N, C-alpha and C positions, 0 to 999 in steps of 0.2 A: 554511809558505807557500812557493810557488815563483814565480819570474819567468820567463815564457816570452817569448823574443825570436824572432820569425819574420821572415826576409827573404824577400819574395815579389815576384812580377812585379806591376807597377802595375795592369794591367788586371784582375787577379784580386781586388782589394780589395773590391768590392761583394759578390761571392759569399762571400768569407771573412767579412766583417763580418756579413752576414745569417745565415750558418750559425752563427757564434759567438753571435749574439743568440738564435737559436732554442734553443741548448743552455743558455742562462742566463748567458752572460758579460755583465756589466753595464757594463763600461768597458774601454777600451784606449787606448793612446797610439800615434799614427801619426807617423812621421817619413819624409820623403823623403830617400833616401840614394843613393849611387852605389857600385857595387862592381865588382870584378874577380875572376874565378875561371875555372872550366873553360869558361865560355861564350866567353871571349877577346875580346869586343868585336866590332866590325865596321868596315867601310870605308864612308865616305860621300864624295860629291862636292859641293863648294860652290864656285860661280863657276868651274867648270872645274878646280879643284884637288882632288885626292883626298887624304883624310886619314883616319887611323885613330882610332876612338873606342874606348879601352880600358876606361873605366869606364862601365858601363851603369846607367841609372836603375832603382832598386828601391825598395820600401817596407819599412820596418822597423816591425813591430807589437810592442808591449810590453804584456804582460798579466800581472797578478799574481793568482794563484788559490790556493785551499786545496789542500793536498797531494793529497787524494783526487780532485780534479777535473782534475789535470794530463794524464792519459792521454786523457781525453775531449776536452780542448781540442786536444791534439796531433793526435789522429786526425781531428778536424774540419778543422783547418788543412790537413793533408796531403791529405785527400780533396777539398777544394774548391780548393786552390791548384795541384794537380798538373796539368801538361800532358803530361808524359812526355818533355819535351825538356830538353836541358842548359840550366841557368839557372833552374830552377824555384825554387831557393832553399834555405835551411837553417833549422833550428829549434834554438835553444839553450835550456837550462833551468838556472836558477841558484837557489840557496837564498836565501830572504829571511828575515832574522832578526826583523824587526818592520816594522810600518807604522803611521802615525799620521794620522788624519783631522784636518786643521788646524782646521776649523770646530767640531767637537764634542770634540776630543781623544780620541776613541775610538782604541784601539790593537789590534794583532793582526788576526785575521780580521774582527773587527767593523768595522775601518776600511775594509775592501774594499767 
C-alpha cells in the first residue's frame, strides 16, 4: 500500500475530488495548510499599509491506495490540478506497512 500526499491549490479541490471519485478512490483526508515555495507569496494592502504574505493557502490531500493503483491516482491528480503556473503543488508517495479499520478490525488492503 502507498500513501499519496498531494498539495494543491484550494480552488482545484472540487475537480480533483470528482475525478478521483470517477476512478474509484473511495476516501481521502483533506487538510487546509499554508506553504512557501517557488511561488514566493505576494504583497497586499490593508488599511493603507502594504505587507508581504509569504505563506499561501493550499490544500493537502492524503490518500492510501493499493500499490497497483498509485500511478492512476497520481495521473488523475496531475491532470485535474495543473494550471501551468508556479504554485500548482507537489505530490509525495510513501510506503504504508499496514492499515486497520477500527470498526471491524480488518487490516491491510481490506481496511481501505
